[in-house]
C-alpha positions in Angstrom: -50.5 -49.5 -5.8 -46.8 -49.5 -5.3 -43.8 -49.2 -7.6 -40.7 -51.4 -7.7 -37.5 -49.6 -8.7 -34.1 -50.9 -9.7 -31.0 -48.7 -10.3 -27.8 -49.8 -12.2 -24.7 -47.7 -12.2 -21.3 -48.2 -13.9 -19.9 -44.8 -13.0 -20.8 -43.5 -16.5 -24.4 -44.7 -17.1 -26.9 -44.7 -14.2 -30.0 -46.6 -15.4 -33.3 -46.7 -13.6 -36.0 -49.3 -14.2 -39.4 -49.4 -12.5 -42.8 -51.1 -12.7 -46.1 -51.2 -10.8 -45.9 -54.1 -8.3 -49.2 -55.5 -9.5 -48.1 -55.2 -13.2 -51.2 -53.0 -14.0 -51.4 -49.5 -15.5 -51.8 -46.7 -13.1 -55.1 -44.8 -13.5 -54.8 -41.2 -14.8 -51.0 -41.5 -15.0 -49.5 -39.2 -17.6 -45.9 -40.3 -17.0 -43.3 -40.3 -14.3 -40.7 -38.0 -12.8 -37.7 -39.2 -10.9 -36.6 -37.5 -7.7 -32.9 -37.7 -7.1 -31.7 -37.2 -3.5 -28.0 -36.4 -3.3 -26.2 -36.0 0.0 -25.2 -32.4 0.5 -27.3 -31.1 -2.5 -30.9 -30.1 -3.2 -33.3 -32.7 -4.5 -33.6 -32.8 -8.3 -36.4 -34.0 -10.5 -35.4 -35.9 -13.7 -37.7 -35.1 -16.5 -38.3 -35.6 -20.2 -37.4 -33.2 -23.0 -40.8 -32.6 -24.6 -44.3 -31.7 -23.4 -47.8 -32.5 -24.6 -47.6 -30.1 -27.5 -45.0 -28.3 -29.6 -45.6 -25.1 -27.6 -44.9 -26.5 -24.2 -41.9 -25.0 -22.5 -40.1 -26.6 -19.6 -40.9 -24.9 -16.3 -37.6 -24.7 -14.3 -39.7 -24.5 -11.1 -41.7 -27.6 -12.0 -39.7 -29.7 -14.5 -41.8 -32.8 -13.5 -44.5 -31.3 -15.8 -42.4 -32.8 -18.6 -42.8 -36.4 -17.4 -41.4 -39.5 -19.1 -43.9 -41.8 -20.6 -41.9 -45.0 -20.1 -40.6 -47.3 -17.4 -36.8 -46.9 -18.0 -34.7 -43.7 -17.9 -31.1 -42.6 -17.5 -29.5 -40.1 -15.1 -26.4 -38.5 -16.7 -26.3 -35.7 -14.1 -24.4 -37.6 -11.3 -20.7 -37.6 -10.7 -18.3 -40.2 -9.3 -18.1 -40.2 -5.6 -21.7 -38.9 -5.1 -24.1 -40.9 -3.0 -27.6 -40.9 -4.5 -31.0 -42.3 -3.9 -34.1 -42.2 -6.2 -37.8 -42.2 -5.9 -40.0 -42.7 -9.0 -43.2 -40.5 -8.7 -46.3 -40.9 -10.9 -47.5 -37.6 -12.5 -51.3 -37.8 -12.7 -54.2 -35.7 -14.0 -55.0 -33.9 -17.2 -52.1 -32.2 -19.0 -53.5 -28.8 -17.9 -53.8 -29.9 -14.3 -50.8 -32.1 -13.6 -49.9 -33.1 -10.1 -47.3 -35.3 -8.3 -48.8 -38.4 -6.8 -46.5 -38.6 -3.8 -48.7 -41.2 -2.1 -48.0 -43.6 -5.0 -44.3 -42.8 -5.2 -41.7 -45.5 -4.7 -39.7 -45.5 -1.5 -36.2 -44.1 -1.8 -33.8 -46.7 -3.2 -30.9 -47.6 -0.9 -27.9 -45.2 -1.0 -25.7 -45.9 -4.0 -22.2 -44.4 -4.5 -21.4 -43.6 -8.1 -18.2 -45.4 -9.0 -16.5 -47.4 -11.8 -14.8 -49.7 -9.2 -17.1 -52.7 -9.4 -15.2 -54.9 -6.9 -12.1 -54.3 -4.7 -9.6 -55.1 -7.4 -11.5 -54.7 -10.7 -12.8 -51.5 -12.3 -14.6 -50.8 -15.6 -14.2 -47.4 -17.3 -16.0 -46.0 -20.3 -16.0 -42.9 -22.5 -18.8 -41.1 -24.3 -17.5 -41.4 -27.8 -20.7 -41.4 -29.8 -20.5 -37.8 -31.0 -23.8 -37.9 -32.9 -25.7 -37.1 -29.8 -27.9 -34.2 -28.7 -25.7 -33.2 -25.7 -22.7 -32.9 -28.0 -24.7 -30.7 -30.4 -25.7 -28.4 -27.6 -22.2 -28.2 -26.2 -20.8 -27.3 -29.6 -23.5 -24.6 -30.1 -22.4 -23.0 -26.8 -18.8 -22.8 -28.0 -19.5 -20.5 -30.9 -20.0 -20.6 -34.7 -18.7 -23.5 -36.7 -16.6 -25.2 -34.0 -14.5 -28.1 -35.2 -14.6 -31.3 -33.3 -11.0 -32.1 -34.3 -9.7 -28.9 -32.7 -11.7 -29.6 -29.6 -10.4 -33.2 -29.0 -6.8 -32.0 -29.7 -7.0 -29.4 -26.8 -6.2 -30.7 -23.3 -8.5 -29.0 -20.8 -11.3 -28.4 -23.2 -14.6 -29.1 -21.3 -16.1 -31.0 -24.3 -13.0 -33.1 -24.8 -13.1 -34.0 -21.1 -16.8 -34.9 -21.3 -16.4 -37.0 -24.4 -13.5 -39.0 -22.8 -15.7 -39.8 -19.9 -14.1 -41.5 -16.9 -11.6 -43.4 -19.0 -9.1 -40.7 -19.8 -8.7 -39.3 -16.2 -8.3 -42.8 -14.8 -5.5 -43.6 -17.2 -3.8 -40.3 -16.4 -4.2 -40.9 -12.7 -2.6 -44.4 -12.9 0.4 -43.0 -14.9 0.8 -40.1 -12.4 0.6 -42.5 -9.5 3.4 -44.6 -11.0 5.6 -41.6 -11.4 4.9 -40.3 -7.9 5.7 -43.7 -6.4 8.9 -44.3 -8.4 7.4 -47.2 -10.3 7.6 -48.1 -14.0 5.3 -49.3 -16.7 5.4 -51.8 -19.6 3.1 -50.8 -22.4 2.2 -52.4 -25.8 0.3 -49.9 -28.0 -1.1 -50.0 -31.5 -1.7 -46.3 -32.0 -0.5 -43.2 -30.0 -1.1 -39.5 -30.5 -3.2 -38.2 -27.7 -1.4 -35.1 -26.3 -2.1 -35.7 -22.6 -1.3 -39.4 -22.7 1.8 -38.8 -24.7 3.1 -36.2 -22.2 2.3 -38.6 -19.3 4.5 -41.3 -20.9 7.3 -38.8 -21.5 7.2 -37.8 -17.9 8.1 -41.3 -16.9 11.3 -41.2 -19.0 13.2 -44.4 -19.2 10.8 -46.0 -16.7 8.3 -46.1 -19.5 9.1 -49.3 -21.4 7.0 -49.1 -24.6 6.5 -51.4 -27.5 5.0 -49.1 -30.2 3.5 -50.7 -33.3 3.0 -49.2 -36.7 -0.8 -48.9 -36.4 -2.8 -48.8 -39.5 -0.9 -49.3 -42.8 -0.7 -45.9 -44.5 1.7 -45.5 -47.4 4.3 -44.5 -48.1 5.9 -45.5 -44.7 3.1 -47.7 -43.4 4.0 -46.4 -40.0 1.1 -44.4 -38.6 3.2 -43.6 -35.5 6.3 -42.4 -37.3 6.1 -38.8 -35.9 5.4 -39.9 -32.4 8.1 -42.5 -32.6 10.6 -39.7 -33.4 9.5 -37.8 -30.3 9.9 -40.7 -28.0 13.0 -42.6 -29.1 15.4 -40.6 -26.9 12.9 -40.0 -24.0 11.5 -43.4 -23.1 12.7 -47.0 -23.4 11.2 -47.5 -26.8 11.0 -50.8 -28.7 9.6 -50.8 -32.2 7.2 -53.5 -33.5 6.7 -52.8 -37.2 4.8 -55.8 -38.6 4.1 -56.5 -42.2 0.8 -56.2 -44.0 -1.6 -59.0 -43.1 -0.8 -58.5 -39.4 -1.6 -55.9 -36.8 0.4 -55.4 -33.6 -3.0 -54.5 -32.1 -2.5 -54.6 -28.3 -3.5 -51.7 -26.0 -2.3 -52.8 -22.6 -0.2 -51.4 -19.8 1.5 -53.2 -16.9 2.0 -51.0 -13.8 4.9 -51.9 -11.5 6.0 -50.7 -8.1 9.4 -49.0 -7.3 11.0 -52.5 -7.1 9.9 -53.3 -10.6 7.3 -55.8 -9.5 4.0 -55.9 -11.5 1.0 -54.9 -9.5 -1.9 -54.1 -11.9 -2.8 -54.1 -15.6 -5.0 -52.0 -17.9 -6.6 -53.7 -20.9 -9.6 -53.0 -23.1 -10.3 -51.6 -26.5 -9.0 -48.0 -26.3 -6.3 -46.8 -28.6 -4.2 -44.1 -27.1 -5.3 -41.5 -29.6 -7.6 -38.4 -29.6 -10.2 -40.3 -31.5 -9.9 -43.4 -29.4 -10.6 -41.4 -26.3 -13.1 -38.9 -27.6 -14.9 -40.0 -30.8 -15.1 -43.8 -30.5 -17.1 -45.8 -28.0 -14.4 -47.6 -26.0 -13.8 -49.2 -22.6 -11.0 -50.0 -20.3 -10.8 -52.7 -17.6 -8.3 -52.4 -14.8 -7.3 -55.4 -12.6 -5.1 -55.1 -9.6 -3.5 -58.6 -9.3 0.2 -59.2 -9.2 0.0 -62.7 -10.9 -2.2 -61.5 -13.8 0.1 -58.4 -14.2 3.1 -60.7 -14.3 1.4 -62.8 -17.0 0.9 -59.6 -19.1 4.6 -58.7 -18.6 5.7 -62.2 -19.7 3.7 -61.6 -23.0 5.3 -58.1 -23.3 8.7 -59.7 -23.2 7.7 -62.3 -25.8 6.6 -59.5 -28.1 9.8 -57.5 -27.5 11.9 -60.6 -28.3 9.9 -61.2 -31.5 10.9 -57.8 -32.9 9.0 -57.2 -36.1 8.3 -60.8 -36.8 5.9 -63.6 -35.8 8.1 -66.6 -34.8 6.1 -69.9 -34.5 6.9 -70.1 -30.8 4.8 -67.0 -30.1 1.5 -68.5 -31.3 2.3 -71.9 -29.8 3.0 -70.4 -26.4 -0.2 -68.3 -26.5 -2.3 -71.3 -27.5 -0.9 -73.8 -25.1 -1.6 -71.6 -22.1 -5.2 -72.6 -21.9 -4.3 -76.3 -22.0 -1.9 -76.1 -19.0 -4.0 -73.6 -17.0 -1.2 -71.0 -16.8 -3.6 -68.3 -18.1 -6.2 -68.6 -15.3 -6.4 -66.4 -12.2 -8.7 -65.8 -9.3 -9.5 -62.1 -8.5 -12.3 -60.9 -6.2 -13.9 -64.4 -6.2 -14.1 -64.4 -10.0 -12.1 -66.4 -12.5 -10.1 -64.5 -15.1 -8.9 -66.4 -18.1 -6.4 -64.3 -20.1 -5.7 -65.1 -23.7 -3.1 -63.6 -26.0 -3.0 -63.8 -29.8 -1.8 -65.0 -32.1 -2.7 -68.5 -31.2 -1.8 -71.6 -33.2 -5.3 -73.3 -33.2 -7.8 -70.5 -32.2 -7.9 -71.8 -28.6 -9.1 -68.4 -27.4 -12.2 -68.5 -29.6 -12.9 -72.2 -28.7 -12.9 -71.2 -25.0 -15.2 -68.3 -25.7 -17.6 -70.4 -27.8 -18.2 -72.9 -25.0 -19.3 -70.0 -22.7 -21.5 -68.6 -25.4 -23.2 -71.9 -25.9 -23.7 -72.2 -22.2 -25.5 -68.8 -21.7 -29.0 -69.4 -20.3 -30.6 -66.0 -20.1 -29.1 -63.3 -22.4 -26.2 -62.1 -24.5 -25.3 -58.5 -25.2 -22.4 -57.4 -27.4 -20.5 -54.6 -29.1 -18.4 -55.7 -32.1 -16.0 -53.8 -34.4 -15.0 -55.7 -37.5 -16.0 -59.1 -36.2 -15.1 -60.8 -39.5 -16.9 -62.4 -42.4 -19.4 -65.2 -41.6 -18.2 -68.7 -42.4 -20.3 -70.5 -45.0 -23.0 -73.1 -44.2 -20.6 -75.9 -45.1 -18.1 -74.9 -42.4 -18.3 -76.3 -38.9 -19.3 -74.1 -35.9 -15.7 -74.1 -34.8 -14.9 -71.9 -37.8 -17.6 -69.4 -37.2 -17.1 -65.9 -35.9 -18.2 -65.4 -32.3 -21.0 -63.1 -33.6 -22.2 -66.0 -35.7 -22.1 -68.3 -32.7 -24.2 -65.8 -30.8 -26.9 -65.3 -33.4 -27.3 -68.9 -34.3 -28.4 -69.7 -30.8 -31.8 -68.5 -32.0 -31.8 -70.9 -35.0 -33.7 -74.1 -34.6 -31.5 -77.0 -35.4 -28.4 -75.5 -33.8 -27.1 -77.7 -31.0 -27.4 -74.9 -28.4 -30.7 -73.6 -29.7 -32.6 -71.4 -27.2 -35.4 -69.3 -28.7 -36.0 -67.5 -25.4 -32.4 -66.2 -25.1 -32.3 -62.4 -24.9 -29.9 -61.0 -27.5 -29.1 -57.4 -28.2 -26.0 -55.9 -29.8 -24.3 -53.4 -32.2 -21.8 -54.1 -34.9 -19.7 -51.4 -36.4 -18.1 -52.6 -39.7 -15.2 -50.6 -41.0 -15.9 -49.6 -44.6 -13.2 -48.1 -46.9 -13.8 -44.4 -47.6 -16.7 -44.3 -45.2 -15.7 -45.2 -41.7 -12.0 -45.7 -41.7 -10.8 -42.1 -42.1 -9.8 -40.1 -39.0 -11.6 -37.0 -38.1 -10.1 -34.1 -40.0 -10.1 -30.4 -39.5 -12.6 -30.1 -42.4 -16.1 -31.5 -42.1 -15.9 -34.9 -43.8 -18.3 -36.4 -46.2 -18.6 -40.0 -47.3 -17.6 -40.9 -50.9 -20.9 -40.9 -52.8 -20.4 -44.3 -54.3 -19.8 -45.9 -51.0 -22.6 -44.1 -49.2 -25.2 -44.6 -51.9 -24.4 -48.0 -53.4 -27.2 -50.3 -52.3 -25.0 -53.3 -52.5 -22.4 -51.8 -50.2 -22.1 -52.8 -46.5 -23.7 -50.5 -43.9 -21.5 -49.0 -41.2 -23.7 -49.9 -38.2 -26.0 -53.0 -37.7 -28.3 -53.5 -34.8 -29.2 -57.0 -33.7 -32.5 -57.6 -31.8 -32.2 -61.4 -31.5 -30.8 -63.8 -34.0 -34.0 -65.1 -35.6 -35.0 -62.0 -37.5 -33.2 -59.8 -40.0 -30.8 -57.3 -38.3 -31.4 -53.6 -38.7 -28.9 -52.1 -41.1 -28.3 -48.5 -40.4 -27.0 -46.2 -43.2 -24.5 -43.4 -42.8 -27.3 -41.0 -41.9 -28.3 -43.0 -38.9 -24.7 -43.5 -37.8 -24.1 -39.7 -37.8 -27.4 -38.0 -38.5 -26.9 -35.1 -40.8 -29.9 -33.2 -39.6 -32.9 -33.7 -37.4 -35.6 -31.5 -38.8 -37.8 -29.1 -36.9 -40.6 -31.6 -37.0 -38.7 -33.2 -34.1 -39.2 -30.3 -31.8 -36.1 -29.0 -30.1 -33.7 -31.7 -31.2 -30.6 -30.0 -32.6 -28.7 -30.6 -35.8 -26.1 -33.3 -35.0 -22.6 -33.1 -36.2 -21.5 -34.9 -39.3 -18.1 -36.5 -39.1 -16.2 -39.6 -40.2 -14.4 -42.4 -38.3 -15.2 -45.5 -36.4 -17.8 -44.9 -33.8 -18.2 -48.3 -32.0 -14.7 -49.6 -31.2 -15.4 -51.6 -28.1 -15.1 -55.4 -28.4 -17.3 -56.8 -25.7 -19.5 -59.8 -25.1 -21.6 -60.1 -21.9 -23.3 -63.4 -21.0 -26.0 -63.8 -18.3 -25.2 -60.6 -16.4 -27.9 -61.3 -13.8 -27.5 -65.0 -13.8 -25.5 -67.6 -11.8 -22.5 -67.4 -14.1 -22.1 -63.9 -15.5 -19.3 -63.5 -18.1 -17.5 -60.5 -19.6 -15.2 -60.8 -22.6 -13.2 -57.8 -23.6 -9.8 -56.5 -24.7 -8.2 -55.5 -27.9 -9.4 -58.7 -29.7 -11.9 -58.1 -32.5 -13.3 -61.6 -31.6 -12.8 -63.1 -35.0 -10.5 -65.6 -36.7 -8.1 -63.0 -38.1 -7.4 -61.5 -34.7 -6.9 -65.0 -33.2 -4.4 -66.1 -35.9 -2.7 -63.1 -37.4 -2.6 -60.2 -34.9 -1.0 -59.3 -31.6 -4.2 -59.1 -29.4 -5.5 -59.9 -26.0 -8.8 -61.2 -24.7 -9.7 -61.1 -21.0 -12.6 -63.4 -20.0 -14.0 -62.7 -16.6 -16.5 -65.2 -15.1 -18.4 -64.8 -11.9 -18.2 -61.0 -11.3 -21.8 -59.9 -11.4 -21.1 -56.2 -10.9 -18.7 -56.1 -13.8 -21.2 -57.9 -16.1 -24.0 -55.5 -15.1 -21.7 -52.5 -15.8 -20.9 -53.6 -19.3 -24.5 -54.7 -20.0 -25.7 -51.2 -19.2 -23.0 -49.6 -21.4 -24.1 -51.9 -24.3 -27.8 -51.3 -24.1 -27.3 -47.5 -23.8 -25.2 -47.7 -27.1 -27.8 -49.9 -28.8 -30.7 -47.6 -27.9 -28.9 -44.5 -28.9 -28.4 -45.8 -32.4 -31.9 -47.2 -32.5 -33.3 -43.7 -31.8 -31.0 -42.3 -34.5 -32.4 -44.7 -37.0 -36.0 -43.8 -36.1 -35.2 -40.1 -36.5 -33.6 -40.7 -39.9 -36.6 -42.7 -41.1 -39.1 -40.0 -40.0 -37.2 -36.7 -39.9 -39.2 -35.3 -42.8 -42.6 -36.6 -41.6 -44.6 -33.8 -40.0 -47.2 -36.2 -38.7 -45.1 -38.7 -36.8 -45.1 -38.4 -33.0 -45.6 -34.9 -31.7 -45.4 -35.1 -27.9 -46.6 -36.8 -24.8 -50.1 -38.5 -24.7 -52.8 -36.9 -22.6 -54.2 -40.3 -21.7 -53.2 -43.2 -19.4 -53.3 -45.9 -22.0 -49.7 -45.1 -23.1 -48.8 -47.7 -20.4 -50.7 -50.6 -22.0 -48.1 -51.7 -24.5 -45.4 -51.7 -21.9 -47.4 -53.7 -19.4 -49.2 -56.1 -21.7 -48.0 -59.6 -20.6 -48.6 -60.8 -24.2 -46.7 -58.0 -25.8 -43.3 -58.0 -27.4 -41.7 -56.2 -24.3 -42.1 -59.2 -22.1 -38.7 -60.8 -22.8 -36.8 -57.6 -22.4 -38.6 -56.6 -19.2 -38.0 -60.1 -17.8 -34.3 -59.8 -18.6 -33.7 -56.4 -17.1 -35.8 -56.9 -14.0 -34.5 -60.5 -13.4 -32.0 -59.3 -10.8 -34.8 -58.0 -8.7 -37.0 -61.1 -8.9 -34.9 -62.8 -6.2 -31.9 -62.0 -4.1 -29.4 -60.1 -6.3 -26.3 -62.1 -7.1 -23.3 -61.3 -4.9 -21.4 -58.3 -6.2 -24.2 -56.7 -8.3 -24.1 -53.0 -7.8 -27.8 -52.4 -8.0 -30.3 -50.6 -5.7 -33.8 -52.0 -5.7 -37.0 -52.1 -3.7 -37.5 -55.5 -2.1 -40.9 -56.3 -3.6 -42.0 -58.9 -6.1 -41.5 -57.7 -9.7 -43.5 -58.7 -12.8 -41.4 -59.8 -15.7 -41.6 -56.8 -18.0 -39.3 -53.9 -19.1 -39.4 -51.3 -21.8 -36.7 -49.9 -24.1 -34.9 -46.6 -23.8 -32.3 -44.4 -25.4 -30.2 -41.6 -23.9 -31.7 -39.2 -26.4 -35.1 -40.8 -26.2 -37.7 -38.7 -24.4 -40.6 -39.7 -26.7 -43.4 -42.0 -25.5 -43.5 -44.0 -28.7 -41.8 -47.4 -28.9 -39.9 -48.8 -31.8 -40.4 -52.4 -32.8 -39.0 -54.4 -35.7 -41.5 -55.6 -38.3 -42.0 -59.3 -37.8 -39.9 -61.3 -40.3 -41.7 -63.2 -43.0 -39.5 -66.2 -42.3 -36.6 -67.0 -40.1 -33.1 -66.0 -41.1 -31.5 -69.2 -42.1 -27.9 -68.2 -42.8 -26.8 -64.6 -42.3 -23.8 -65.1 -44.5 -25.9 -66.0 -47.4 -28.6 -63.4 -46.9 -28.7 -60.8 -49.7 -32.0 -59.0 -49.8 -33.5 -55.6 -49.3 -34.7 -55.0 -45.7 -37.0 -52.4 -44.4 -36.3 -49.9 -41.7 -37.8 -50.8 -38.4 -41.3 -49.3 -38.0 -42.0 -47.0 -35.1 -45.2 -47.2 -33.2 -46.6 -43.8 -32.4 -48.2 -42.8 -29.1 -51.3 -41.7 -31.0 -54.3 -44.1 -31.4 -53.5 -44.8 -35.0 -50.3 -46.4 -36.2 -48.2 -45.0 -39.0 -45.4 -47.2 -40.4 -42.6 -45.7 -42.4 -40.2 -47.9 -44.3 -36.9 -47.2 -45.8 -34.9 -49.4 -48.0 -31.5 -50.3 -46.7 -28.5 -51.7 -48.5 -27.9 -55.2 -49.6 -25.0 -56.9 -47.9 -23.6 -60.0 -46.3 -23.3 -59.6 -42.6 -19.7 -59.4 -41.6 
């Protein structure tokens, strides 16, 4: 018996996947531990967070006695710059007589350096903005009684602020500091700005900071969310105002970095608003490309926006839309093709280009959406659909690009007045009762496990769990706060295939963004490492919310899953070739079935791999697996669907199954 192992890393999430080479369960296996070998440091065993009974306590001298009963796990203990290797080791024997089966352990994976730099001139950076997480609760508990998350994220140097902002905040600060040190200058277009560290870094550049500052969200009486910051900056930096009218958003969040001669060298794009919440309490991303021609293209758009003032002259949309027709928005970087779109466009040319790529995806689509827009009706042509609609309908028979085998996973965060669109306050926020309880209201978070079955609508409790009861062992009470939690706007196509694609930027990927807003959409084709990095970020987010929804459905059930299973049959559902895990396993292990595509930053054992992979969540130590109840009929039109749906059932590790259902709200998918 031998194990195949694959490791993905994006600098923020290090994901391990493994399987028996013969695809068969390992006799007497009670789970796995993962040995991490780091140059210059002692070896570490990665372990689960629960034992075989409520009374089991973790032995710091033998943490592997809390094995993980699954075939996918995450390592959040590594740091950028470290070089690591991994070996997956079966833990065998009875629970009272466990032992490491080193003879069956996988060989060490090839050395891998933890980094967000996916290729020489492209980097992807992420934060850890989902605050409804166990590690956040534990960090808050260590601070003292009743700590306020708003105070923490407003305090530069606070360790929890630094942790929540991930690698994204320090990278932005580094780039700004480098420009100042080198005598360069920047051209920025920002929607919102209030983060104290970023604000001071802009001030430090003085008049070499050329900033177009929008009015952000419309908040009466001034409808200028950035009014106070604007007053601080007007005599310090080269400030241009872009105060657009209601119905529009000057929604860009990009920066062009120039050398001392004023020549553009690199650009930062992505979804991150330059605010405390954007950095710390919303899931966001930043993509950095070092290419003079692309940076110049961004600078050209910056100049168009400055010239437009507070208006939307017709020439702005025409120029943006025509770029794709004459090819001026296409660039080659690190062997990949970058097609850069700016909005507004005159005929939604950006969405048309994206739809063609979505229709061509052959293996899988992953996504994170914030406010993707309302679905077009069944009488509307596909060219009028939202991109989310285009993705989901690839699973619908009769669609021109129908593919029932396409792997689809994603999360949508829909902004809801009074529930998700209020900033984190100093006082613990609560949703308005009517909005939170009205069964006909929209739900803030929706999980998509394919497009041919009803999505899983998560209520407010699953978005930010109010409490995880003692029946869930040592899981801590998680903080209750308001605000948008998924703010990334990302689509990943075929990350392990011949033509991997990443779409990201400030663009909400809907018709309003394309036609009414200042926005940007970067589409990168052919960079496998970048696609894998974003795919890992998406699936980690998806599974974190899926675990939250399971907890919310069962937090008052004293009989649901109570620890690891003292048998080896826990493996069966993962390795059953006829089971529901087959498509997911095939997708995540596909890069190891043959030679990995050029650029994929992945360490793997060069052995044949069976096409199976399980699910996992960052918080998800349990051995149970959560599956959606099979739909009674295909979902014909998501826009027209108005019905009560049940919470996903969870399969326990015990021999008998217990299904818990919970009604969710009626809504049209937006």
